C-alpha positions in Angstrom: -16.7 18.8 2.3 -15.4 15.2 2.2 -16.2 11.6 1.5 -14.7 8.9 3.7 -13.6 5.6 2.4 -10.6 4.5 4.4 -9.2 8.0 3.4 -11.1 11.3 3.5 -11.5 12.6 -0.1 -11.8 16.4 0.3 -13.3 18.9 -2.2 -13.9 22.6 -2.4 -15.4 24.5 -5.3 -13.1 26.9 -7.2 -15.0 30.1 -7.9 -13.9 33.6 -9.2 -15.4 36.6 -7.5 -18.2 36.8 -5.0 -21.1 35.8 -7.3 -21.9 32.1 -7.2 -21.9 30.4 -10.6 -24.9 28.5 -11.9 -22.9 25.3 -11.8 -19.8 24.5 -9.9 -17.6 22.5 -12.3 -14.1 23.3 -11.0 -13.1 21.6 -7.7 -9.9 21.7 -5.7 -9.2 18.3 -4.2 -7.0 16.6 -1.6 -6.8 13.5 0.5 -6.9 13.5 4.3 -6.8 17.3 4.6 -10.3 18.1 5.9 -12.6 16.8 8.6 -15.1 15.5 6.1 -18.1 17.0 7.8 -17.6 20.8 8.1 -16.3 23.1 5.3 -12.6 23.2 6.5 -10.6 22.5 3.3 -6.9 22.5 4.1 -5.5 20.8 1.0 -2.6 21.7 -1.2 -1.5 25.4 -1.0 -4.9 26.6 0.4 -3.2 29.2 2.5 -1.0 30.6 -0.2 -2.5 33.8 -1.6 -0.5 33.4 -4.8 -2.0 30.0 -5.5 -4.4 30.7 -8.4 -4.2 27.6 -10.5 -4.2 23.8 -10.2 -2.9 20.6 -11.6 -5.6 18.3 -13.0 -6.3 15.1 -11.2 -5.4 12.2 -13.6 -5.8 9.2 -11.4 -8.9 7.2 -12.4 -8.9 5.2 -9.2 -9.5 8.4 -7.1 -11.9 10.2 -9.3 -15.1 8.3 -8.2 -14.4 9.1 -4.6 -14.0 12.8 -5.3 -17.2 12.6 -7.3 -19.0 11.2 -4.3 -17.6 14.1 -2.2 -19.0 16.5 -4.8 -22.4 14.8 -4.6 -22.4 15.2 -0.9 -21.6 18.9 -1.3 -24.4 19.3 -3.9 -26.8 17.8 -1.4 -25.6 19.7 1.6 -25.3 23.2 0.0 -28.0 22.8 -2.7 -25.6 23.5 -5.5 -25.2 21.9 -9.0 -22.0 20.3 -10.4 -22.9 18.9 -13.7 -19.5 18.0 -15.0 -16.9 18.4 -12.2 -13.2 18.7 -13.0 -10.7 18.1 -10.2 -7.5 20.0 -9.5 -4.7 19.9 -7.0 -4.6 23.6 -5.8 -1.1 25.1 -6.1 0.8 28.2 -7.1 2.9 26.9 -9.9 1.7 23.7 -11.7 4.3 24.1 -14.4 7.1 23.7 -11.8 5.2 20.6 -10.5 5.1 19.2 -14.0 8.8 19.9 -14.5 9.5 18.1 -11.2 7.5 15.1 -12.5 9.5 15.2 -15.8 12.8 15.4 -13.9 11.9 12.4 -11.7 10.9 10.4 -14.7 14.1 11.2 -16.5 16.1 10.2 -13.4 14.4 6.7 -13.4 14.9 6.4 -17.2 18.7 7.0 -16.8 18.8 4.6 -13.8 17.1 1.9 -16.0 19.6 2.5 -18.9 22.6 2.3 -16.6 21.3 -0.8 -14.8 20.7 -2.5 -18.1 24.2 -1.6 -19.2 25.7 -2.9 -16.0 23.8 -6.2 -16.3 24.9 -6.6 -20.0 28.5 -5.9 -19.0 28.3 -8.5 -16.2 26.8 -11.1 -18.7 29.6 -10.3 -21.2 32.3 -10.7 -18.6 30.8 -14.0 -17.4 30.6 -15.3 -21.0 34.2 -14.3 -21.7 35.5 -16.0 -18.5 33.4 -19.1 -19.2 34.5 -19.4 -22.9 38.1 -18.8 -22.0 38.1 -21.8 -19.7 36.3 -24.0 -22.3 39.0 -23.2 -24.9 42.0 -24.0 -22.6 
C-alpha cells in the first residue's frame, strides 16, 4: 500500500508467522518502490530471505506521509495500527549504522583538516603581511 505526495510512500506490515496480530504496529517502509494501489511492496531488501530486521525511520518530515499510507492500508484491509513504528527492511542494520558512523567520521576529519588548512593560510598571510610592514 502507498500514499502519493510527489513521491510514493510505501508501507507493508511486519508480521511473524501466519496468524494475523490484533494490531499491526510494525511496518516496513520505503519511497517510490511500490505502485501505491496494489500490495506490491518492493522496498529495501524485500527479496532477501535473510532480511529479518530493520532500521528505524528517524526522519520526522517523512513520518506523517508513512502514517497516511498506514491509514490507507487500515481502511483498505480492515486492520488496526494503533501505534505504528516504521522500519527500513534490511538484513544487517548494524552494518548500516556502522556505515553511517564511518561516513560521519569522514566528514568530521574533512572539517578538521579544512579548518587546519584555512588557519595555516591565515597565519602565512599574516606573517607575509607583517614582514612587509616591518621592513
